[in-house]
One Martini backbone bead per residue (centre of mass of N, CA, C, O) as a GRO file, in nm:
protein
  563
    1MET     BB    1   9.216   3.044   2.824
    2LEU     BB    2   9.062   3.290   2.972
    3PRO     BB    3   8.968   3.593   2.944
    4PRO     BB    4   8.974   3.886   3.081
    5LEU     BB    5   8.801   4.083   3.257
    6PRO     BB    6   8.707   4.406   3.223
    7ASN     BB    7   8.728   4.470   3.554
    8CYS     BB    8   9.009   4.391   3.553
    9ARG     BB    9   9.330   4.441   3.714
   10THR     BB   10   9.631   4.521   3.738
   11ALA     BB   11   9.889   4.572   3.948
   12GLU     BB   12   9.951   4.862   3.857
   13GLU     BB   13   9.660   4.972   3.886
   14VAL     BB   14   9.624   4.911   4.186
   15LEU     BB   15   9.866   5.083   4.283
   16TRP     BB   16   9.765   5.349   4.162
   17PHE     BB   17   9.495   5.358   4.313
   18LYS     BB   18   9.622   5.353   4.608
   19THR     BB   19   9.789   5.623   4.563
   20ILE     BB   20   9.580   5.836   4.444
   21MET     BB   21   9.319   5.837   4.620
   22PRO     BB   22   9.426   5.969   4.884
   23GLN     BB   23   9.501   6.234   4.740
   24LEU     BB   24   9.215   6.303   4.649
   25ASP     BB   25   9.094   6.312   4.935
   26THR     BB   26   9.280   6.535   5.042
   27GLU     BB   27   9.199   6.751   4.837
   28ARG     BB   28   8.900   6.746   4.906
   29ASP     BB   29   8.934   6.826   5.203
   30GLU     BB   30   9.083   7.091   5.148
   31GLU     BB   31   8.852   7.223   4.984
   32VAL     BB   32   8.635   7.207   5.203
   33LEU     BB   33   8.790   7.370   5.417
   34ARG     BB   34   8.823   7.626   5.250
   35GLU     BB   35   8.526   7.673   5.210
   36ASP     BB   36   8.448   7.700   5.514
   37LEU     BB   37   8.638   7.931   5.583
   38LYS     BB   38   8.534   8.143   5.384
   39PHE     BB   39   8.242   8.137   5.487
   40TYR     BB   40   8.301   8.223   5.784
   41PHE     BB   41   8.454   8.511   5.695
   42MET     BB   42   8.194   8.622   5.618
   43ASN     BB   43   7.948   8.824   5.569
   44PRO     BB   44   7.611   8.832   5.549
   45CYS     BB   45   7.603   8.926   5.250
   46GLU     BB   46   7.799   8.710   5.132
   47LYS     BB   47   7.635   8.465   5.223
   48TYR     BB   48   7.388   8.530   5.052
   49ARG     BB   49   7.535   8.527   4.773
   50ALA     BB   50   7.645   8.232   4.797
   51ARG     BB   51   7.373   8.064   4.956
   52ARG     BB   52   7.112   8.210   5.040
   53GLN     BB   53   7.159   8.304   5.338
   54ILE     BB   54   6.987   8.413   5.588
   55PRO     BB   55   7.049   8.679   5.821
   56TRP     BB   56   6.943   8.617   6.125
   57LYS     BB   57   7.139   8.753   6.323
   58PHE     BB   58   7.126   9.032   6.204
   59GLY     BB   59   6.819   9.080   6.239
   60LEU     BB   60   6.816   9.021   6.546
   61GLN     BB   61   7.006   9.253   6.633
   62ILE     BB   62   6.836   9.484   6.533
   63LEU     BB   63   6.585   9.414   6.703
   64LYS     BB   64   6.731   9.423   6.977
   65ILE     BB   65   6.811   9.718   6.980
   66VAL     BB   66   6.522   9.829   6.983
   67MET     BB   67   6.413   9.675   7.235
   68VAL     BB   68   6.627   9.750   7.448
   69THR     BB   69   6.600  10.057   7.423
   70THR     BB   70   6.301  10.071   7.495
   71GLN     BB   71   6.325   9.941   7.771
   72LEU     BB   72   6.519  10.150   7.891
   73ILE     BB   73   6.337  10.397   7.863
   74LEU     BB   74   6.104  10.295   8.038
   75PHE     BB   75   6.278  10.254   8.293
   76GLY     BB   76   6.399  10.543   8.309
   77LEU     BB   77   6.130  10.691   8.356
   78ARG     BB   78   6.069  10.538   8.617
   79ASN     BB   79   6.337  10.602   8.770
   80GLN     BB   80   6.303  10.912   8.765
   81LEU     BB   81   6.072  10.915   8.971
   82VAL     BB   82   6.228  10.787   9.204
   83VAL     BB   83   6.451  10.999   9.231
   84SER     BB   84   6.276  11.249   9.269
   85PHE     BB   85   6.132  11.150   9.527
   86LYS     BB   86   6.380  11.130   9.702
   87GLU     BB   87   6.496  11.418   9.672
   88GLU     BB   88   6.240  11.576   9.764
   89ASN     BB   89   6.217  11.447  10.045
   90THR     BB   90   6.493  11.530  10.151
   91MET     BB   91   6.442  11.834  10.126
   92SER     BB   92   6.190  11.845  10.311
   93PHE     BB   93   6.331  11.733  10.566
   94LYS     BB   94   6.528  11.964  10.603
   95HIS     BB   95   6.308  12.183  10.642
   96LEU     BB   96   6.164  12.037  10.888
   97PHE     BB   97   6.437  11.957  11.089
   98LEU     BB   98   6.603  12.223  11.018
   99LYS     BB   99   6.698  12.494  11.170
  100GLY     BB  100   6.756  12.743  10.929
  101TYR     BB  101   6.711  12.624  10.658
  102ALA     BB  102   6.790  12.750  10.306
  103GLY     BB  103   6.897  12.533  10.072
  104ILE     BB  104   7.212  12.559  10.142
  105GLU     BB  105   7.503  12.409  10.098
  106GLU     BB  106   7.796  12.323  10.304
  107ASP     BB  107   7.941  12.144  10.124
  108ASP     BB  108   7.878  11.833  10.303
  109TYR     BB  109   7.688  12.017  10.468
  110SER     BB  110   7.393  12.188  10.587
  111LEU     BB  111   7.494  12.312  10.874
  112THR     BB  112   7.572  12.585  11.111
  113ILE     BB  113   7.687  12.627  11.452
  114TYR     BB  114   7.798  12.847  11.756
  115THR     BB  115   7.594  12.777  11.993
  116GLN     BB  116   7.440  12.629  12.259
  117GLN     BB  117   7.148  12.717  12.204
  118GLU     BB  118   7.138  12.608  11.913
  119VAL     BB  119   7.152  12.314  11.991
  120TYR     BB  120   6.892  12.294  12.155
  121ASP     BB  121   6.697  12.411  11.945
  122SER     BB  122   6.752  12.196  11.720
  123ILE     BB  123   6.658  11.949  11.880
  124TYR     BB  124   6.368  12.044  11.958
  125PHE     BB  125   6.273  12.097  11.671
  126ALA     BB  126   6.297  11.805  11.562
  127VAL     BB  127   6.110  11.671  11.769
  128ASN     BB  128   5.855  11.839  11.715
  129GLN     BB  129   5.829  11.775  11.411
  130TYR     BB  130   5.798  11.472  11.441
  131CYS     BB  131   5.534  11.478  11.624
  132GLN     BB  132   5.398  11.686  11.381
  133ILE     BB  133   5.404  11.560  11.086
  134LYS     BB  134   5.095  11.542  11.001
  135ASN     BB  135   5.048  11.867  11.034
  136VAL     BB  136   5.312  11.982  10.846
  137SER     BB  137   5.308  11.794  10.615
  138LEU     BB  138   5.254  11.752  10.255
  139GLY     BB  139   5.303  11.462  10.265
  140THR     BB  140   5.293  11.094  10.249
  141VAL     BB  141   5.345  11.055  10.579
  142GLY     BB  142   5.477  10.828  10.837
  143TYR     BB  143   5.510  10.605  11.071
  144ASP     BB  144   5.712  10.320  11.178
  145ASP     BB  145   5.405  10.170  11.220
  146GLU     BB  146   5.119   9.988  11.245
  147ASP     BB  147   5.004  10.183  11.491
  148ASN     BB  148   5.111  10.478  11.422
  149ILE     BB  149   5.390  10.431  11.591
  150GLY     BB  150   5.686  10.567  11.672
  151GLY     BB  151   6.042  10.669  11.680
  152LEU     BB  152   6.299  10.855  11.862
  153ASN     BB  153   6.656  10.891  11.854
  154ILE     BB  154   6.897  11.000  12.107
  155CYS     BB  155   7.252  11.034  12.063
  156LYS     BB  156   7.550  11.047  12.265
  157GLN     BB  157   7.898  11.142  12.227
  158GLN     BB  158   8.160  11.096  12.479
  159TYR     BB  159   8.380  11.150  12.699
  160GLN     BB  160   8.408  11.009  13.000
  161ARG     BB  161   8.645  11.207  13.089
  162GLY     BB  162   8.703  11.564  13.178
  163THR     BB  163   8.926  11.850  13.145
  164ALA     BB  164   8.927  12.217  13.058
  165VAL     BB  165   9.184  12.490  13.058
  166PRO     BB  166   9.272  12.732  12.842
  167SER     BB  167   9.409  12.954  13.023
  168ASN     BB  168   9.627  12.722  13.133
  169ALA     BB  169   9.680  12.487  12.934
  170THR     BB  170   9.478  12.260  13.052
  171PHE     BB  171   9.423  11.893  13.056
  172TYR     BB  172   9.172  11.616  13.082
  173VAL     BB  173   9.144  11.297  12.901
  174ASP     BB  174   8.927  11.028  12.835
  175PRO     BB  175   8.916  10.841  12.532
  176THR     BB  176   8.671  10.715  12.621
  177ILE     BB  177   8.367  10.618  12.469
  178GLU     BB  178   8.038  10.726  12.532
  179THR     BB  179   7.693  10.604  12.508
  180GLU     BB  180   7.376  10.787  12.492
  181CYS     BB  181   7.020  10.723  12.504
  182LEU     BB  182   6.699  10.849  12.366
  183HIS     BB  183   6.347  10.797  12.375
  184VAL     BB  184   6.079  10.912  12.158
  185ASN     BB  185   5.729  10.935  12.192
  186PRO     BB  186   5.475  11.074  11.999
  187GLN     BB  187   5.224  10.994  12.175
  188LEU     BB  188   5.334  11.135  12.455
  189PHE     BB  189   5.430  11.431  12.377
  190PRO     BB  190   5.171  11.623  12.359
  191ASP     BB  191   5.147  11.634  12.687
  192LYS     BB  192   5.425  11.775  12.641
  193THR     BB  193   5.679  11.979  12.664
  194LEU     BB  194   5.996  12.077  12.608
  195THR     BB  195   6.051  12.132  12.905
  196ASP     BB  196   5.964  11.855  13.009
  197LEU     BB  197   6.174  11.696  12.854
  198GLN     BB  198   6.419  11.830  12.996
  199LEU     BB  199   6.340  11.764  13.293
  200LEU     BB  200   6.319  11.446  13.261
  201ASN     BB  201   6.625  11.481  13.097
  202SER     BB  202   6.862  11.648  13.232
  203SER     BB  203   7.116  11.466  13.216
  204PHE     BB  204   7.115  11.439  12.903
  205PHE     BB  205   7.093  11.771  12.838
  206LYS     BB  206   7.381  11.794  12.978
  207PHE     BB  207   7.624  11.953  12.813
  208GLU     BB  208   7.976  11.886  12.762
  209PHE     BB  209   8.149  12.029  12.508
  210TYR     BB  210   8.444  11.920  12.567
  211ARG     BB  211   8.323  11.608  12.544
  212LEU     BB  212   8.168  11.639  12.294
  213ILE     BB  213   8.124  11.482  11.975
  214GLN     BB  214   7.816  11.373  11.926
  215ILE     BB  215   7.484  11.402  11.776
  216GLU     BB  216   7.209  11.163  11.722
  217ILE     BB  217   6.925  11.165  11.502
  218SER     BB  218   6.680  10.902  11.471
  219PHE     BB  219   6.446  10.812  11.201
  220LYS     BB  220   6.130  10.690  11.070
  221LEU     BB  221   5.968  10.697  10.743
  222LYS     BB  222   5.670  10.684  10.553
  223ALA     BB  223   5.587  10.646  10.195
  224ILE     BB  224   5.390  10.747   9.901
  225ASP     BB  225   5.402  10.719   9.543
  226LEU     BB  226   5.151  10.892   9.350
  227GLN     BB  227   5.275  11.000   9.068
  228THR     BB  228   5.256  10.724   8.895
  229ILE     BB  229   4.955  10.727   8.810
  230ARG     BB  230   4.986  10.929   8.569
  231SER     BB  231   5.182  10.691   8.429
  232ARG     BB  232   5.052  10.411   8.472
  233GLU     BB  233   5.161  10.336   8.768
  234LEU     BB  234   5.258  10.170   9.031
  235PRO     BB  235   5.303  10.233   9.342
  236ASP     BB  236   5.532  10.313   9.597
  237CYS     BB  237   5.696  10.210   9.894
  238TYR     BB  238   5.856  10.391  10.161
  239GLU     BB  239   6.171  10.404  10.357
  240PHE     BB  240   6.295  10.649  10.579
  241GLU     BB  241   6.630  10.689  10.698
  242ASN     BB  242   6.701  10.925  10.938
  243THR     BB  243   6.988  11.157  10.996
  244ILE     BB  244   7.109  11.365  11.262
  245THR     BB  245   7.427  11.538  11.278
  246PHE     BB  246   7.632  11.656  11.547
  247ASP     BB  247   7.953  11.788  11.481
  248ASN     BB  248   8.234  11.794  11.749
  249ARG     BB  249   8.530  11.687  11.687
  250ALA     BB  250   8.701  11.958  11.662
  251HIS     BB  251   8.648  12.182  11.882
  252SER     BB  252   8.612  12.495  11.722
  253GLY     BB  253   8.300  12.625  11.741
  254LYS     BB  254   8.213  12.443  11.489
  255LEU     BB  255   7.897  12.303  11.414
  256LYS     BB  256   7.802  12.032  11.229
  257ILE     BB  257   7.523  11.956  11.009
  258TYR     BB  258   7.384  11.646  10.926
  259PHE     BB  259   7.188  11.500  10.651
  260ASP     BB  260   7.049  11.166  10.629
  261SER     BB  261   6.890  10.971  10.354
  262ASP     BB  262   6.750  10.644  10.340
  263ALA     BB  263   6.597  10.469  10.069
  264ASP     BB  264   6.339  10.215  10.077
  265ILE     BB  265   6.189   9.981   9.878
  266GLU     BB  266   5.862   9.852   9.928
  267GLU     BB  267   5.604   9.655   9.969
  268CYS     BB  268   5.283   9.683   9.943
  269LYS     BB  269   5.038   9.543  10.135
  270ASP     BB  270   4.778   9.732  10.036
  271TRP     BB  271   4.618   9.745   9.711
  272HIS     BB  272   4.407   9.968   9.494
  273ILE     BB  273   4.330  10.013   9.138
  274SER     BB  274   4.141  10.187   8.930
  275GLY     BB  275   4.144  10.096   8.589
  276SER     BB  276   4.430  10.095   8.343
  277THR     BB  277   4.698  10.033   8.500
  278GLN     BB  278   4.711   9.720   8.494
  279LYS     BB  279   4.709   9.691   8.187
  280ASN     BB  280   4.975   9.844   8.137
  281THR     BB  281   5.146   9.640   8.296
  282HIS     BB  282   5.089   9.396   8.114
  283TYR     BB  283   5.211   9.511   7.851
  284ILE     BB  284   5.502   9.541   7.961
  285LEU     BB  285   5.543   9.244   8.036
  286VAL     BB  286   5.514   9.138   7.747
  287PHE     BB  287   5.751   9.296   7.630
  288ASP     BB  288   5.966   9.171   7.817
  289GLY     BB  289   5.919   8.885   7.708
  290PHE     BB  290   6.021   8.947   7.419
  291VAL     BB  291   6.305   9.025   7.506
  292LEU     BB  292   6.380   8.756   7.627
  293LEU     BB  293   6.342   8.589   7.369
  294THR     BB  294   6.545   8.739   7.189
  295CYS     BB  295   6.798   8.702   7.371
  296PHE     BB  296   6.789   8.394   7.383
  297THR     BB  297   6.821   8.347   7.079
  298SER     BB  298   7.091   8.503   7.049
  299LEU     BB  299   7.246   8.325   7.249
  300ILE     BB  300   7.221   8.060   7.092
  301LEU     BB  301   7.344   8.148   6.816
  302CYS     BB  302   7.623   8.249   6.926
  303THR     BB  303   7.705   7.988   7.068
  304ARG     BB  304   7.696   7.815   6.813
  305SER     BB  305   7.912   7.972   6.652
  306ILE     BB  306   8.145   7.919   6.848
  307ILE     BB  307   8.141   7.611   6.832
  308LEU     BB  308   8.188   7.594   6.523
  309ALA     BB  309   8.458   7.748   6.529
  310LEU     BB  310   8.611   7.543   6.706
  311LYS     BB  311   8.580   7.308   6.506
  312LEU     BB  312   8.721   7.449   6.272
  313GLN     BB  313   8.987   7.491   6.415
  314LYS     BB  314   9.050   7.191   6.458
  315ARG     BB  315   9.058   7.112   6.160
  316PHE     BB  316   9.290   7.305   6.077
  317VAL     BB  317   9.505   7.205   6.273
  318ASN     BB  318   9.508   6.905   6.184
  319PHE     BB  319   9.573   6.954   5.888
  320PHE     BB  320   9.841   7.104   5.926
  321LEU     BB  321   9.980   6.875   6.081
  322GLU     BB  322   9.951   6.649   5.857
  323LYS     BB  323  10.067   6.802   5.599
  324TYR     BB  324  10.311   7.005   5.741
  325ASN     BB  325  10.412   6.955   6.029
  326ARG     BB  326  10.249   7.211   6.171
  327ARG     BB  327  10.179   7.465   6.377
  328VAL     BB  328   9.951   7.682   6.469
  329CYS     BB  329   9.932   7.984   6.548
  330HIS     BB  330   9.794   8.190   6.780
  331ALA     BB  331   9.671   8.405   6.589
  332ASP     BB  332   9.504   8.205   6.413
  333ARG     BB  333   9.330   8.095   6.641
  334LEU     BB  334   9.194   8.375   6.714
  335GLU     BB  335   9.032   8.416   6.445
  336PHE     BB  336   8.790   8.217   6.546
  337ILE     BB  337   8.737   8.431   6.769
  338ASN     BB  338   8.453   8.611   6.812
  339GLY     BB  339   8.424   8.900   6.994
  340TRP     BB  340   8.132   8.982   6.926
  341TYR     BB  341   7.991   8.730   7.039
  342VAL     BB  342   8.085   8.767   7.328
  343LEU     BB  343   7.946   9.041   7.363
  344VAL     BB  344   7.658   8.937   7.308
  345ILE     BB  345   7.641   8.729   7.536
  346ILE     BB  346   7.679   8.925   7.769
  347SER     BB  347   7.441   9.107   7.694
  348ASP     BB  348   7.220   8.889   7.710
  349LEU     BB  349   7.256   8.808   8.004
  350MET     BB  350   7.200   9.092   8.122
  351THR     BB  351   6.919   9.128   7.995
  352ILE     BB  352   6.781   8.886   8.120
  353ILE     BB  353   6.824   8.960   8.415
  354GLY     BB  354   6.712   9.252   8.399
  355SER     BB  355   6.423   9.169   8.298
  356ILE     BB  356   6.348   9.008   8.548
  357PHE     BB  357   6.373   9.242   8.745
  358LYS     BB  358   6.172   9.430   8.603
  359MET     BB  359   5.923   9.240   8.632
  360GLU     BB  360   5.932   9.231   8.941
  361ILE     BB  361   5.903   9.534   8.983
  362LYS     BB  362   5.636   9.565   8.830
  363ALA     BB  363   5.496   9.340   9.031
  364LYS     BB  364   5.607   9.408   9.332
  365ASN     BB  365   5.852   9.186   9.427
  366LEU     BB  366   6.068   9.409   9.373
  367THR     BB  367   6.338   9.685   9.459
  368SER     BB  368   6.602   9.663   9.248
  369TYR     BB  369   6.699   9.929   9.085
  370ASP     BB  370   7.010   9.929   9.073
  371VAL     BB  371   7.059   9.650   8.950
  372CYS     BB  372   6.881   9.694   8.700
  373SER     BB  373   7.033   9.939   8.590
  374LEU     BB  374   7.307   9.805   8.556
  375LEU     BB  375   7.222   9.582   8.355
  376LEU     BB  376   7.073   9.749   8.135
  377GLY     BB  377   7.290   9.963   8.083
  378THR     BB  378   7.525   9.769   8.001
  379SER     BB  379   7.379   9.613   7.777
  380THR     BB  380   7.323   9.859   7.597
  381LEU     BB  381   7.613   9.938   7.553
  382LEU     BB  382   7.699   9.669   7.414
  383VAL     BB  383   7.497   9.680   7.182
  384TRP     BB  384   7.609   9.950   7.058
  385VAL     BB  385   7.900   9.852   7.023
  386GLY     BB  386   7.816   9.620   6.819
  387VAL     BB  387   7.763   9.809   6.572
  388ILE     BB  388   8.059   9.830   6.474
  389ARG     BB  389   8.063   9.568   6.314
  390TYR     BB  390   7.875   9.676   6.076
  391LEU     BB  391   8.058   9.915   5.998
  392GLY     BB  392   8.300   9.725   5.901
  393TYR     BB  393   8.176   9.675   5.605
  394PHE     BB  394   8.305   9.949   5.572
  395GLN     BB  395   8.595  10.083   5.485
  396LYS     BB  396   8.611  10.355   5.641
  397TYR     BB  397   8.519  10.234   5.916
  398ASN     BB  398   8.735  10.007   5.931
  399VAL     BB  399   8.979  10.184   5.988
  400LEU     BB  400   8.897  10.266   6.272
  401ILE     BB  401   8.870   9.987   6.399
  402LEU     BB  402   9.162   9.888   6.338
  403THR     BB  403   9.300  10.115   6.494
  404MET     BB  404   9.189  10.042   6.770
  405GLN     BB  405   9.305   9.754   6.777
  406ALA     BB  406   9.612   9.827   6.727
  407SER     BB  407   9.641  10.053   6.969
  408LEU     BB  408   9.558   9.925   7.240
  409PRO     BB  409   9.817   9.784   7.351
  410LYS     BB  410   9.998  10.043   7.346
  411VAL     BB  411   9.817  10.218   7.525
  412LEU     BB  412   9.822  10.040   7.780
  413ARG     BB  413  10.129  10.051   7.823
  414PHE     BB  414  10.148  10.359   7.842
  415CYS     BB  415   9.950  10.397   8.084
  416CYS     BB  416  10.122  10.246   8.291
  417CYS     BB  417  10.354  10.444   8.289
  418ALA     BB  418  10.192  10.711   8.337
  419GLY     BB  419  10.058  10.613   8.607
  420MET     BB  420  10.304  10.636   8.788
  421ILE     BB  421  10.332  10.943   8.771
  422TYR     BB  422  10.044  11.011   8.861
  423LEU     BB  423  10.064  10.883   9.144
  424GLY     BB  424  10.298  11.057   9.245
  425TYR     BB  425  10.143  11.328   9.227
  426THR     BB  426   9.912  11.251   9.410
  427PHE     BB  427  10.064  11.198   9.677
  428CYS     BB  428  10.218  11.467   9.687
  429GLY     BB  429   9.967  11.662   9.684
  430TRP     BB  430   9.828  11.551   9.938
  431ILE     BB  431  10.061  11.597  10.158
  432VAL     BB  432  10.129  11.906  10.086
  433LEU     BB  433   9.842  12.052   9.983
  434GLY     BB  434   9.605  11.967  10.167
  435PRO     BB  435   9.613  12.201  10.398
  436TYR     BB  436   9.585  12.443  10.142
  437HIS     BB  437   9.372  12.264   9.961
  438GLU     BB  438   9.059  12.143   9.870
  439LYS     BB  439   9.163  11.960   9.616
  440PHE     BB  440   9.384  11.802   9.839
  441GLU     BB  441   9.244  11.644  10.089
  442ASP     BB  442   9.212  11.386   9.901
  443LEU     BB  443   9.282  11.139   9.681
  444ASN     BB  444   9.032  11.159   9.499
  445THR     BB  445   9.044  11.467   9.451
  446VAL     BB  446   9.327  11.474   9.329
  447ALA     BB  447   9.275  11.293   9.084
  448GLU     BB  448   9.050  11.476   8.964
  449CYS     BB  449   9.214  11.736   8.939
  450LEU     BB  450   9.441  11.627   8.751
  451PHE     BB  451   9.254  11.538   8.523
  452SER     BB  452   9.152  11.822   8.462
  453LEU     BB  453   9.429  11.944   8.388
  454VAL     BB  454   9.482  11.763   8.141
  455ASN     BB  455   9.202  11.894   8.007
  456GLY     BB  456   9.208  12.215   8.082
  457ASP     BB  457   9.055  12.236   8.367
  458ASP     BB  458   9.061  12.468   8.611
  459MET     BB  459   9.338  12.619   8.643
  460PHE     BB  460   9.318  12.893   8.784
  461ALA     BB  461   9.174  12.795   9.041
  462THR     BB  462   9.404  12.611   9.136
  463PHE     BB  463   9.609  12.843   9.173
  464ALA     BB  464   9.433  13.053   9.349
  465GLN     BB  465   9.344  12.856   9.611
  466ILE     BB  466   9.606  12.881   9.737
  467GLN     BB  467   9.748  12.915  10.031
  468GLN     BB  468   9.969  13.186  10.184
  469LYS     BB  469  10.093  13.080  10.470
  470SER     BB  470  10.322  12.930  10.300
  471THR     BB  471  10.590  12.991  10.109
  472LEU     BB  472  10.699  12.709  10.049
  473VAL     BB  473  10.430  12.580   9.952
  474TRP     BB  474  10.374  12.788   9.728
  475LEU     BB  475  10.624  12.729   9.559
  476PHE     BB  476  10.571  12.427   9.527
  477SER     BB  477  10.296  12.453   9.379
  478ARG     BB  478  10.411  12.578   9.122
  479LEU     BB  479  10.607  12.352   9.048
  480TYR     BB  480  10.398  12.125   9.047
  481LEU     BB  481  10.192  12.236   8.832
  482TYR     BB  482  10.384  12.305   8.598
  483SER     BB  483  10.509  12.021   8.565
  484PHE     BB  484  10.246  11.862   8.518
  485ILE     BB  485  10.136  12.013   8.274
  486SER     BB  486  10.380  11.988   8.090
  487LEU     BB  487  10.412  11.681   8.089
  488PHE     BB  488  10.111  11.588   8.008
  489ILE     BB  489  10.040  11.780   7.768
  490TYR     BB  490  10.320  11.801   7.594
  491MET     BB  491  10.404  11.485   7.616
  492ILE     BB  492  10.209  11.248   7.693
  493LEU     BB  493   9.967  11.333   7.509
  494SER     BB  494  10.130  11.336   7.246
  495LEU     BB  495  10.217  11.038   7.256
  496PHE     BB  496   9.933  10.921   7.260
  497ILE     BB  497   9.856  11.033   6.975
  498ALA     BB  498  10.094  10.902   6.820
  499LEU     BB  499  10.009  10.608   6.851
  500ILE     BB  500   9.746  10.631   6.692
  501THR     BB  501   9.865  10.750   6.431
  502ASP     BB  502  10.051  10.511   6.368
  503SER     BB  503   9.827  10.300   6.337
  504TYR     BB  504   9.680  10.440   6.108
  505GLU     BB  505   9.913  10.436   5.902
  506THR     BB  506   9.946  10.129   5.900
  507ILE     BB  507   9.666  10.057   5.794
  508LYS     BB  508   9.677  10.219   5.533
  509LYS     BB  509   9.920  10.061   5.419
  510TYR     BB  510   9.788   9.781   5.421
  511GLN     BB  511   9.549   9.858   5.227
  512GLN     BB  512   9.748   9.916   4.985
  513ASN     BB  513   9.971   9.652   5.024
  514GLY     BB  514   9.885   9.469   5.244
  515PHE     BB  515   9.861   9.225   5.461
  516PRO     BB  516  10.001   9.025   5.666
  517ALA     BB  517  10.081   8.696   5.608
  518THR     BB  518   9.947   8.399   5.704
  519ASP     BB  519   9.859   8.078   5.707
  520LEU     BB  520   9.560   8.136   5.675
  521HIS     BB  521   9.583   8.335   5.435
  522GLU     BB  522   9.728   8.145   5.239
  523PHE     BB  523   9.502   7.927   5.238
  524LEU     BB  524   9.280   8.162   5.128
  525LYS     BB  525   9.381   8.249   4.823
  526GLU     BB  526   9.168   8.126   4.691
  527ASN     BB  527   8.907   8.237   4.477
  528ASP     BB  528   8.757   7.970   4.425
  529VAL     BB  529   8.435   7.830   4.507
  530ILE     BB  530   8.255   7.532   4.569
  531LEU     BB  531   7.892   7.526   4.571
  532GLY     BB  532   7.785   7.261   4.475
  533THR     BB  533   7.706   7.370   4.135
  534LYS     BB  534   7.839   7.647   4.209
  535SER     BB  535   8.034   7.931   4.117
  536TYR     BB  536   8.241   8.156   4.315
  537ARG     BB  537   8.354   8.478   4.410
  538ILE     BB  538   8.483   8.656   4.639
  539ARG     BB  539   8.308   8.950   4.651
  540THR     BB  540   8.165   8.931   4.322
  541ARG     BB  541   7.876   8.912   4.344
  542PRO     BB  542   7.603   9.090   4.202
  543SER     BB  543   7.395   8.993   4.384
  544VAL     BB  544   7.123   9.158   4.566
  545SER     BB  545   6.960   9.215   4.844
  546PHE     BB  546   6.749   9.404   5.041
  547MET     BB  547   6.943   9.345   5.302
  548CYS     BB  548   7.221   9.355   5.105
  549CYS     BB  549   7.366   9.678   5.044
  550CYS     BB  550   7.675   9.642   5.173
  551ARG     BB  551   7.896   9.674   4.952
  552ARG     BB  552   8.201   9.622   4.839
  553GLN     BB  553   8.473   9.684   4.684
  554ARG     BB  554   8.691   9.526   4.466
  555ILE     BB  555   8.958   9.634   4.604
  556ASP     BB  556   8.896   9.433   4.871
  557ASP     BB  557   8.915   9.123   4.796
  558ASP     BB  558   9.222   9.058   4.920
  559LEU     BB  559   9.101   9.125   5.198
  560ILE     BB  560   9.135   8.999   5.536
  561LEU     BB  561   8.884   9.082   5.768
  562ILE     BB  562   8.904   8.995   6.102
  563ASN     BB  563   8.709   9.086   6.368
   0.00000   0.00000   0.00000
C-alpha cells in the first residue's frame, strides 16, 4: 500500500476544517463590520488620523459657508435698493395725491376728513395731480400706456336705496350695494377744468353720504430705478398700482383715507448702458455659477454619505439578526441617519434654486425678488446652523448641543400644554377687552400683546390704556392681566427653564459616568481596530494634520457621541 500524500487529511481534520472555518469567516466579518462602524462614527479629524483620508466634505462646507454668505450679502445690498425705491415712491405718491397729507400716519390709515367739501376737494386734487404728474413729480414716472396715455378710475359704492332721518330716529336702507365707476383720460383733461369735470358728470359726483360706503380711485404709474447705476447694477422698471380709498363704512362723520401702492418689477423693454456695468454683471453671474457648482458638489457628497449609511445600517441589522437572533432597536437605527447631512441637503437645494432665481433676476429675465430672498435667506440660515455640528467636536460646546437635543422633545410637549392656556387667554381677551383696548382689537394683536407681556415688555402701557367706560370690564381686565402675568412668568416660564436645566444636568452626569449603553454602543466597545497593516486606537493617535487641530482630550475616548 502506498503511503498517504502529505496534503491528504483525515476525516477528523476535514470535519474540524468545515466546523472552524465558518466561525473564522463570521469573526472576520464581525471585525470588518465593527471597523466600518467605528470609522463611520468618527469626525473628520479622526478619520484623517486613522486612514489619512482628507476631509473633503468638511473643507467644502467651510468654503460653502463663505460663498453662500457672500452671495447673500451681495443680493441683500441689491434688494435693499429695491425696497428703498418702493418705499420712497410710495411716500412721494402720498404727498402728491393726498391733499393735506403731512407725512404722519394715523393708525393704519393715512388721513382723515370730516366735511363733505373736504371729500370733493380731495377727489379733485387727486385727479388734477394725476393729470399733471409729469409736470409736478420729481421722479421718473409716467402713465401706464405705450402711447404715453393712461387712465384713472373713480368708483363709488353705495346702498341702492335708502333714507335716514336722525331727528325722528327713522331710516330705510336697501342693503344691496351698487357700484358705479367713472374713467378719466389725462389726455383730454387739460382742456377742461375741475368744474367742467363735475358738470359733465354731475350725477356721479352727487354723493348721498348716508348711502355712500366708499369711494375708490385707482391708477397705474410706471417708473425706472436709476439709482442702481451708481452701484454698477442694471436698472429695474416698475409698475405701481395705486389705490386711494375713502372709507365711509362706519357712517360716523369720520371718513378715513387709505393709500395703497403695490409695486411690480417688470422687464425693461429697451435699454442700453455704456461703461463697465455690464461687465460687473457678468462677474457676479460667474460667481453665482461657482456657488451653484459648490452646492451641487456638496449635495452629491452628502447624498452619497446618507446612502452609504443606510447600507451600513442594513449590514448591522442583518448581522445582529443572524448572530444574536434579535432585532436592532429603533434608536440604534436612527443613529445611522445623520441629521446634519439632511440639513445640508435641504440647504443645498434651496441655495441652488435661489441662485438660479438670482442669476435670472440679474440677467433681467425674472423679477421674483421675494421668492429669491426667501430661498437664499433660509438656506443661509441652515448653513450657519450647520456650523453647530463642527462646534460639537469640542467637549464644552458639545454639552450645549446635547442639552438642546435632549431637552427638545420635553420642551415641545410642555409648549403644547402651555399653548392651550395661552389660546384660552387669547380668545377671552379678544372678546372681552377688544372694544375697550386697542391691543385686543383682533386675535393677531392679542396674541402679540400677550407674548410681549410674557417677556416683560410694555406692561404698564397695557394696564394704563384700558378704557374705564365700564367698571365691570375694567375690574375684569385687572384680574385677567394679573392672573396671566403671574401664571406665565412665575410658573410656566420657570418650569420651562427647569426642563432645560434638568436636561443639562443629565448630560453632565452622563459625561462623568458614561452614557447609557445600547446594542450599538456595546458592539463598538472594542478599542483597537485594524486598518490595512496598521493598528490604531480610537481618538488616541498623536499625529495631527494642519487641517485637523481640533483634537479631543483622552478623557472622552470612551464616549460615543453620535449625530
